[in-house]
C-alpha positions in Angstrom: -52.3 55.8 -1.6 -51.3 54.9 -5.1 -48.0 53.5 -6.1 -46.3 54.2 -9.4 -43.5 52.3 -11.1 -40.8 54.2 -9.0 -42.5 53.1 -5.8 -42.4 49.5 -7.1 -38.7 49.7 -7.8 -38.1 51.2 -4.3 -40.2 48.4 -2.7 -38.3 45.8 -4.7 -35.0 47.4 -3.7 -36.1 47.3 0.0 -37.1 43.7 -0.2 -33.9 42.8 -2.1 -31.9 44.6 0.6 -33.7 42.8 3.4 -33.1 39.4 1.6 -29.5 40.4 1.1 -29.1 41.1 4.8 -30.8 37.8 5.8 -28.6 36.0 3.2 -25.5 37.6 4.7 -26.6 36.4 8.1 -27.7 32.9 7.1 -24.7 32.0 5.0 -22.2 32.2 7.8 -24.7 30.7 10.2 -25.3 27.8 7.8 -21.5 27.3 7.4 -21.2 27.2 11.2 -24.0 24.7 11.5 -22.5 22.5 8.8 -19.0 22.6 10.4 -20.5 21.9 13.8 -22.4 18.9 12.4 -19.3 17.6 10.5 -17.1 17.9 13.6 -19.7 16.0 15.6 -20.4 13.2 13.1 -16.7 12.8 12.0 -15.5 11.9 15.5 -14.8 8.2 16.1 -17.1 7.6 19.0 -20.2 5.5 19.4 -23.2 6.8 17.6 -21.6 8.9 14.9 -21.7 8.3 11.2 -18.0 8.1 10.9 -17.7 5.5 13.7 -20.3 3.3 12.1 -18.6 3.3 8.7 -15.1 3.1 10.3 -15.9 0.0 12.3 -17.1 -1.9 9.2 -17.5 -0.5 5.8 -20.3 -1.8 3.5 -18.2 -1.0 0.4 -16.8 -3.9 -1.5 -13.0 -3.8 -1.5 -10.9 -5.9 -3.9 -7.2 -6.8 -4.2 -6.0 -7.6 -7.7 -2.8 -9.2 -8.6 -0.8 -9.3 -11.8 2.2 -11.8 -11.9 5.3 -11.5 -14.0 5.7 -15.0 -15.5 9.4 -15.5 -16.5 9.6 -16.8 -20.1 13.3 -17.8 -20.2 14.4 -19.1 -16.8 17.1 -21.4 -18.2 18.8 -18.7 -20.2 18.8 -16.3 -17.2 20.2 -19.0 -14.8 22.9 -20.3 -17.1 23.9 -17.4 -19.3 22.7 -14.4 -17.2 20.7 -13.4 -20.2 18.2 -10.5 -20.2 15.1 -11.7 -18.3 11.9 -11.9 -20.3 8.6 -11.5 -18.5 5.0 -11.7 -19.4 2.4 -10.1 -17.2 -0.7 -12.2 -16.4 -3.7 -11.0 -14.5 -5.8 -9.8 -13.0 -6.4 -12.3 -10.3 -9.0 -10.8 -8.0 -9.7 -11.3 -4.3 -12.6 -9.8 -2.4 -11.4 -8.3 0.9 -14.4 -8.6 3.2 -13.1 -5.8 5.3 -14.0 -7.6 8.5 -15.2 -5.4 11.3 -12.5 -4.0 13.6 -12.1 -5.9 16.8 -11.0 -5.2 20.4 -12.2 -1.6 20.0 -11.3 0.4 23.2 -11.9 4.1 23.8 -9.5 6.1 26.0 -11.3 9.2 27.3 -8.1 10.6 28.8 -6.0 10.6 25.6 -9.0 10.8 23.2 -7.8 7.8 21.4 -9.4 4.5 20.2 -7.4 1.3 19.8 -8.3 -1.7 17.7 -7.1 -4.6 15.5 -8.0 -5.2 11.9 -8.7 -8.9 10.9 -7.4 -9.9 7.5 -9.0 -12.1 4.9 -9.2 -12.6 1.2 -11.7 -14.6 -0.9 -10.9 -15.5 -4.5 -13.3 -14.0 -7.1 -13.3 -16.2 -10.3 -15.7 -13.9 -12.2 -13.2 -11.0 -11.9 -10.1 -13.1 -12.7 -8.4 -14.4 -15.9 -7.9 -17.8 -14.4 -7.9 -19.9 -11.3 -5.8 -20.1 -8.2 -4.2 -23.2 -9.6 -2.7 -21.3 -12.6 1.1 -22.0 -12.7 3.8 -19.4 -12.9 7.6 -19.5 -13.4 9.0 -17.1 -10.8 12.1 -16.6 -8.6 12.7 -19.2 -5.9 12.1 -16.9 -3.0 13.9 -19.0 -0.4 16.9 -19.8 -2.5 17.6 -16.3 -3.8 17.2 -14.8 -0.3 19.5 -17.2 1.4 22.8 -15.5 0.4 21.4 -12.2 1.7 20.4 -13.7 5.0 23.6 -15.7 5.4 26.6 -14.0 3.8 29.2 -16.2 5.7 31.0 -18.4 3.2 31.0 -21.5 5.4 27.3 -21.3 6.0 26.7 -20.7 2.3 28.6 -23.9 1.6 26.2 -25.8 3.8 23.2 -24.1 2.3 24.5 -25.0 -1.2 24.5 -28.7 -0.4 20.9 -28.5 0.9 19.8 -26.6 -2.2 21.3 -29.3 -4.4 19.8 -32.1 -2.2 16.4 -30.5 -2.5 16.8 -30.1 -6.3 16.0 -26.4 -6.0 17.0 -23.9 -8.6 17.0 -20.1 -9.1 13.5 -20.3 -10.6 10.5 -22.4 -9.6 7.0 -23.2 -10.8 4.3 -22.3 -8.3 0.6 -21.9 -8.5 -1.0 -18.5 -7.8 -2.3 -19.7 -4.5 1.1 -21.0 -3.4 2.9 -17.9 -4.5 0.6 -15.5 -2.7 -0.5 -17.3 0.4 2.3 -19.8 1.1 3.8 -23.2 0.4 6.3 -25.5 2.2 9.7 -25.0 0.6 11.7 -28.2 0.0 15.1 -26.5 0.6 14.1 -24.9 3.9 12.5 -28.2 4.9 16.0 -29.8 4.9 17.6 -27.1 7.2 18.7 -29.0 10.3 17.7 -26.3 12.8 14.4 -24.6 13.6 13.4 -22.3 10.7 10.1 -21.2 9.2 9.6 -23.5 6.2 6.5 -21.8 4.7 7.1 -19.2 2.1 4.7 -16.8 0.4 4.6 -13.2 -0.8 1.8 -12.4 1.6 2.2 -15.3 4.1 0.7 -15.2 6.7 -2.4 -13.2 5.8 -5.8 -15.0 6.1 -7.0 -15.5 9.6 -4.5 -13.0 11.0 -5.0 -9.5 12.4 -3.1 -6.3 11.7 -2.5 -4.1 14.7 -2.8 -3.1 17.5 -3.5 0.4 16.2 -4.2 3.4 18.5 -5.7 6.4 16.6 -7.1 9.7 17.8 -10.9 9.8 17.9 -11.1 13.5 17.2 -13.5 14.2 20.1 -11.2 16.9 21.5 -9.6 18.0 18.3 -11.3 17.0 15.0 -8.1 17.9 13.0 -6.5 14.8 14.5 -9.3 12.3 13.8 -8.0 9.0 12.5 -4.4 9.9 12.8 -2.3 7.1 14.2 -0.8 7.6 17.6 0.9 4.2 18.0 1.1 1.0 16.0 1.8 -2.3 17.8 2.6 -0.2 20.9 5.2 2.0 19.1 5.2 5.5 17.8 7.7 4.3 15.2 8.9 1.0 13.7 11.3 -0.4 16.2 13.5 -2.1 13.7 14.7 1.2 12.2 16.4 4.0 14.0 15.8 7.2 12.1 13.0 9.7 11.5 12.0 7.7 8.5 10.5 5.2 11.0 7.8 7.6 12.2 4.2 6.4 11.6 2.5 9.4 10.2 -1.0 10.1 9.0 -4.0 7.7 9.0 -4.7 4.3 7.5 -6.2 6.1 4.4 -9.8 5.2 5.3 -10.5 8.7 6.5 -8.7 12.0 7.0 -9.5 15.0 9.2 -12.3 17.1 7.6 -12.1 20.4 5.8 -9.3 19.4 3.5 -7.6 22.1 1.5 -6.0 21.5 -1.9 -2.6 22.5 -0.5 -2.7 19.7 2.1 -0.4 16.7 1.9 -2.2 13.5 2.9 -0.1 11.1 4.8 -1.1 7.5 5.5 0.6 4.4 6.9 0.6 1.1 5.1 1.7 -2.0 7.1 2.2 -3.9 3.8 5.2 -1.7 3.0 6.2 -0.9 6.6 6.2 2.8 6.1 4.2 6.0 5.9 3.7 7.5 2.5 2.0 10.7 1.2 -0.2 12.0 -1.6 -0.6 15.4 -3.1 -3.5 17.2 -4.7 -4.0 16.5 -8.4 -7.5 17.5 -9.6 -11.1 18.0 -8.6 -13.2 15.1 -9.7 -16.9 14.1 -9.7 -17.5 10.6 -8.3 -21.1 9.5 -8.9 -22.3 13.1 -8.4 -20.1 13.8 -5.3 -17.4 16.4 -5.7 -14.1 14.9 -4.5 -10.4 15.9 -4.5 -8.0 13.4 -6.1 -4.7 13.0 -4.4 -1.9 11.1 -6.1 1.3 9.4 -5.0 4.1 11.7 -6.5 7.2 10.3 -8.1 9.2 11.9 -5.3 7.9 9.2 -2.9 10.2 6.7 -4.6 13.0 9.2 -5.4 16.6 8.6 -4.5 18.0 10.1 -1.3 19.8 12.7 -3.5 16.4 13.8 -4.9 14.4 13.3 -1.7 16.5 13.2 1.5 13.5 11.8 3.4 14.2 8.5 1.6 17.7 8.1 2.9 16.9 5.2 5.3 15.3 3.2 2.5 18.6 2.8 0.6 20.9 0.4 2.3 22.5 -1.4 -0.6 25.3 0.8 -2.0 26.8 -1.2 -4.8 23.9 -2.2 -7.0 22.1 1.1 -6.2 25.2 3.0 -7.4 25.7 4.6 -4.0 21.9 5.3 -3.7 21.7 7.4 -6.8 19.2 5.1 -8.6 15.6 5.9 -8.0 12.2 4.2 -8.2 12.7 1.4 -5.6 12.8 1.4 -1.8 14.3 -1.2 0.5 11.8 -2.5 3.0 13.9 -5.6 4.0 14.4 -4.5 7.6 10.7 -5.1 8.3 10.7 -8.3 6.3 13.1 -10.2 8.6 16.1 -9.1 6.6 14.9 -10.5 3.3 16.0 -8.5 0.2 12.5 -7.1 -0.5 12.0 -3.9 -2.4 8.9 -2.0 -3.4 8.3 0.1 -6.5 5.4 1.3 -8.6 4.2 -1.3 -11.1 6.5 -1.9 -14.1 9.0 0.3 -12.3 7.1 3.4 -13.2 9.3 6.5 -12.5 12.3 4.3 -11.9 15.9 4.8 -13.2 16.4 3.5 -16.8 19.2 1.3 -15.5 16.8 -0.7 -13.4 14.6 -1.7 -16.4 17.2 -2.1 -19.1 17.8 -5.8 -18.4 14.1 -6.7 -18.4 11.9 -7.3 -21.4 8.1 -7.1 -21.1 7.6 -4.0 -19.1 5.3 -1.2 -20.2 4.9 1.4 -17.4 2.3 4.1 -17.8 0.8 6.6 -15.4 -2.9 5.8 -16.0 -2.6 2.1 -15.1 0.2 2.1 -12.5 -0.3 5.2 -10.3 -1.8 5.3 -6.8 -4.5 7.7 -6.0 -7.2 8.6 -3.4 -10.5 10.3 -4.0 -11.4 12.2 -0.8 -14.6 14.1 0.0 -13.0 17.4 1.2 -15.7 18.5 3.8 -15.9 15.2 5.8 -12.4 13.8 4.9 -13.9 10.4 4.0 -12.0 8.4 1.4 -14.6 7.4 -1.2 -12.2 5.6 -3.6 -8.7 4.4 -3.0 -6.5 2.6 -5.6 -3.1 1.5 -4.3 -0.8 0.1 -6.9 2.5 -1.3 -5.8 5.0 -3.9 -7.1 7.0 -6.2 -4.8 10.5 -7.1 -6.0 13.4 -9.2 -4.6 17.0 -8.3 -5.1 19.2 -11.1 -6.5 23.0 -10.8 -5.9 25.8 -13.2 -6.9 26.9 -15.7 -4.2 30.2 -17.5 -4.9 29.4 -20.4 -2.6 26.0 -21.1 -4.0 25.5 -22.9 -7.3 22.0 -22.7 -8.8 21.2 -25.4 -11.4 18.8 -24.5 -14.3 15.0 -25.0 -13.8 14.1 -28.6 -14.3 10.5 -28.5 -13.3 8.0 -28.8 -16.1 6.0 -25.7 -16.9 2.3 -25.8 -16.8 0.4 -23.1 -18.7 -3.1 -21.9 -17.6 -5.9 -22.7 -19.9 
């Protein structure tokens, strides 16, 4: 039997229809297989891809520090002049991301508990100087003393110890001392037991963060990596409101099949709170499609703008009854010290906060926090967290702070 052009078109149409039918069958079957595989390999249990990378990542992780070096300490201490600062950095440390320890699976609750060892190794090749570079900064112990001990009689005693130790409002410290700890001469004279070592991140090296207990996702993959308890608590015991709740993951991974409308929550022990990120854009990271989530300005908004932040405003006078925005009080998890966090250079902060400081230049590109997440697996492929640590200085009638008398040493 001969076949003309019409027959060929009919045959082609039949073949096309058959392929279309097979395609209609194979596409959902393929999606099902992919989802099934992802659910299996994303669970945090022995033998899965997620578990292997979760226990110890092979990716290099760095922590970089920029320090505000005070240029006019004497003018500020004596005349309450506008403070002038100069940013110096980066000073880079490689975080080896040591393997998680004490990993214990609980088959009944479908959780896995662990501790995360801490460590940081200085990287000279990625730094502008050395750990011995000197900075003029606030005297952490001295300026915190009035906040910790508001009683006038106690402040009088502390004032005599401050003078005896020849301490002042500002001090000169090396980068290594400032970050990782030094013995404070003022605290060393206190006649009763008190911690005498001070440092922004002291203690850190050779310590461990945890114990964490997270869901392993074996029974419900939508809960994988989400924190159940931290240090045995479902919330931070030193606060007593819903702001204490530890929500989300540790930002290393999120449950798979992420939608753009999703809000990613993650807990950060450095700032003693959970925080969140919202979708910003689709990105291409070395050939891999990812979703970029950013920390919105509302995360640091005032309680009037964002009621969820009400428990992070405890100082009513300087904050103008909690109407100022851009900084959050985390002092209650820092042993009562007047420690506040913000975005670098007070990005998205109230103008009143920055008007007495010279040398700031906030911008979104350099000072925002973002996560690049592969949406199918929920793996975080790139995470840049940018935060600024601040300390509140308030007047104290019983404490007199002499000008800085230590000689400044500039880095080469």
